[in-house]
C-alpha positions in Angstrom: -67.4 -83.0 25.4 -67.4 -80.2 22.8 -64.9 -80.4 20.0 -63.7 -78.3 17.1 -62.0 -79.4 13.9 -58.6 -77.9 13.0 -57.6 -78.2 9.4 -55.5 -76.7 6.6 -57.0 -74.7 3.7 -54.5 -75.8 1.1 -51.9 -73.8 -0.8 -53.0 -71.3 -1.7 -55.6 -71.3 1.0 -59.2 -71.6 -0.1 -62.7 -71.9 1.4 -63.2 -75.3 -0.1 -62.2 -77.5 2.9 -64.5 -75.6 5.2 -67.4 -75.7 2.6 -67.1 -79.5 2.2 -67.3 -80.0 6.0 -70.2 -77.6 6.6 -72.2 -79.2 3.8 -72.2 -82.5 5.7 -71.8 -81.2 9.3 -73.5 -77.8 9.5 -73.0 -77.6 13.2 -69.2 -78.2 13.0 -66.9 -75.6 14.6 -63.3 -74.8 13.7 -59.8 -74.0 14.9 -58.0 -72.4 12.0 -54.4 -71.3 11.4 -54.2 -67.8 10.0 -51.4 -66.9 7.6 -50.5 -63.7 5.7 -51.6 -65.4 2.4 -55.2 -65.3 3.5 -56.9 -62.8 1.2 -59.4 -60.2 2.6 -62.0 -62.0 0.6 -61.2 -65.4 2.1 -61.2 -63.9 5.6 -64.7 -62.5 5.1 -66.0 -65.7 3.6 -64.7 -67.8 6.4 -65.9 -65.4 9.1 -69.4 -65.3 7.5 -69.9 -68.9 8.5 -69.9 -68.0 12.2 -68.2 -71.3 12.8 -64.7 -70.3 13.9 -63.9 -70.5 17.6 -60.1 -70.3 17.6 -57.7 -68.5 15.3 -54.2 -69.9 15.7 -51.3 -67.6 14.6 -48.6 -70.2 15.1 -46.4 -67.4 16.4 -44.7 -69.4 19.2 -43.0 -72.1 17.1 -40.1 -70.0 15.7 -41.4 -70.3 12.2 -40.5 -67.8 9.4 -42.8 -64.8 9.6 -42.2 -63.4 6.1 -42.6 -59.7 5.5 -43.5 -58.1 8.8 -46.0 -55.5 7.2 -47.9 -58.3 5.6 -48.0 -60.2 8.9 -49.3 -57.2 10.9 -51.9 -56.4 8.2 -53.1 -60.0 8.6 -53.5 -59.6 12.3 -55.4 -56.4 11.9 -57.9 -58.0 9.5 -58.3 -61.2 11.4 -58.7 -59.6 14.8 -61.4 -57.3 13.5 -63.4 -59.8 11.5 -63.2 -62.8 13.9 -64.4 -60.7 16.8 -65.5 -63.5 19.1 -62.7 -66.1 18.4 -59.9 -66.9 20.8 -56.5 -65.7 19.5 -53.9 -68.4 20.0 -50.1 -68.2 20.0 -49.7 -64.7 18.7 -46.2 -63.6 17.5 -44.1 -61.9 20.2 -43.6 -58.7 18.2 -44.3 -55.1 19.4 -46.5 -54.3 16.4 -48.6 -57.4 17.1 -48.9 -56.5 20.8 -50.3 -53.1 19.8 -52.9 -54.8 17.6 -53.9 -57.0 20.5 -54.0 -54.4 23.2 -57.8 -54.3 23.3 -58.2 -58.1 23.0 -56.9 -59.2 26.5 -60.0 -61.3 27.1 -59.3 -63.4 24.0 -55.6 -64.2 24.2 -54.7 -67.9 24.4 -51.4 -69.8 24.5 -50.6 -73.4 23.4 -47.0 -74.0 22.3 -45.3 -72.4 25.4 -47.3 -74.4 27.9 -45.4 -77.3 29.3 -45.8 -76.8 33.0 -47.5 -74.8 35.7 -44.6 -72.3 35.6 -45.3 -71.6 32.0 -48.8 -70.3 32.8 -47.2 -67.1 34.2 -44.5 -66.7 31.6 -46.3 -66.2 28.4 -45.4 -63.1 26.3 -48.8 -61.6 26.9 -51.1 -62.4 29.8 -53.2 -65.4 28.9 -57.0 -65.6 29.3 -57.2 -69.1 27.9 -54.8 -72.1 27.6 -54.7 -75.0 25.2 -53.4 -77.8 27.3 -51.9 -80.6 25.3 -51.3 -83.6 27.6 -48.5 -85.0 25.4 -46.6 -81.7 25.7 -46.9 -81.6 29.5 -45.7 -85.1 29.8 -46.5 -87.2 32.9 -50.0 -87.4 34.3 -49.1 -85.9 37.7 -47.7 -82.7 36.0 -50.8 -82.6 33.8 -53.1 -82.7 36.8 -51.1 -79.9 38.4 -51.5 -77.8 35.2 -55.3 -78.4 35.3 -55.4 -77.4 38.9 -53.4 -74.2 38.3 -55.6 -73.2 35.4 -58.7 -73.6 37.6 -57.1 -71.5 40.4 -56.2 -68.8 37.9 -59.8 -68.9 36.4 -58.4 -69.6 33.0 -60.5 -70.8 30.2 -59.1 -74.2 29.4 -59.4 -76.4 26.3 -57.6 -79.4 25.1 -55.6 -80.4 22.0 -53.7 -83.3 20.6 -50.8 -83.8 18.3 -52.0 -86.4 15.9 -52.8 -89.1 18.5 -54.4 -92.2 17.0 -56.2 -95.3 18.3 -56.1 -95.4 22.1 -54.2 -92.0 22.3 -57.1 -90.2 20.7 -59.5 -91.7 23.2 -57.3 -90.6 26.0 -57.1 -87.0 25.1 -60.9 -87.0 24.5 -61.4 -88.5 27.9 -59.2 -86.0 29.6 -61.0 -83.2 27.9 -64.4 -84.6 29.0 -63.2 -84.6 32.6 -61.4 -81.3 32.9 -62.8 -78.9 30.2 -65.8 -80.5 28.5 -67.3 -77.2 27.5 -64.2 -75.7 25.9 -63.4 -75.6 22.2 -61.4 -78.8 22.4 -59.2 -79.6 19.4 -59.8 -83.3 19.7 -62.3 -84.0 17.0 -62.7 -87.6 15.9 -59.9 -88.5 13.4 -62.4 -88.9 10.6 -62.8 -85.2 10.4 -59.1 -85.0 9.2 -59.9 -86.7 5.9 -60.2 -84.6 2.8 -63.9 -85.1 2.8 -65.2 -86.3 6.1 -68.0 -88.9 6.1 -71.5 -87.8 6.7 -72.1 -90.3 9.6 -69.3 -88.9 11.9 -70.5 -88.1 15.4 -71.4 -84.5 16.1 -70.3 -82.3 19.0 -70.7 -82.7 21.9 -69.1 -86.1 21.8 -69.8 -88.8 24.4 -66.3 -89.7 25.6 -65.6 -93.2 26.8 -62.8 -94.5 28.9 -60.0 -95.9 26.8 -59.6 -99.6 27.2 -55.8 -99.4 27.8 -53.2 -96.7 28.4 -54.0 -95.4 31.9 -52.6 -97.3 34.8 -50.8 -96.8 38.1 -47.0 -96.5 37.4 -44.7 -98.5 39.6 -42.6 -96.4 42.1 
């Protein structure tokens, strides 16, 4: 199962967290949250690594957007420079939709996806979907979402929401079964440390069944 590492870049954002990881794990790939306080220089420095697979705009959480011109300018720079990355959870704004008109093959959604019905209700047509099992809820509904993504020929990848211990193993196992080749945001928890250890496993990861957690529910 392939995985990517999602991480913050501090306040103000810098290249340092990415540099530390690539020094120890040069093959590591990333899912990064883009914000208007990314300078053009930082965007160019990060893009030059060739290691970014997903840009997450966090535009579907109802967060404050700040000054709209700055937000739109950030979209214009990021979309142009990260020309191969998936573009996840864009803001539902007319100006942003205009920037993304030519990027239909890269549009992805995460936060709005709770059920099969949500696959057809995203603000812009999705080409890819980040399926978070904990957001979908029960296992039957999750399997329905996986089946619907396959029927729609959507690129599917997985994500977690801070699961630890057995929960981390479960989301890794599900990713290995349903979308092993996607940019799965389920990196081993050690990659979330400020300076990850040098001996962490590399991608692709051999996922093993969790010892507990999956069982037949009583009717």
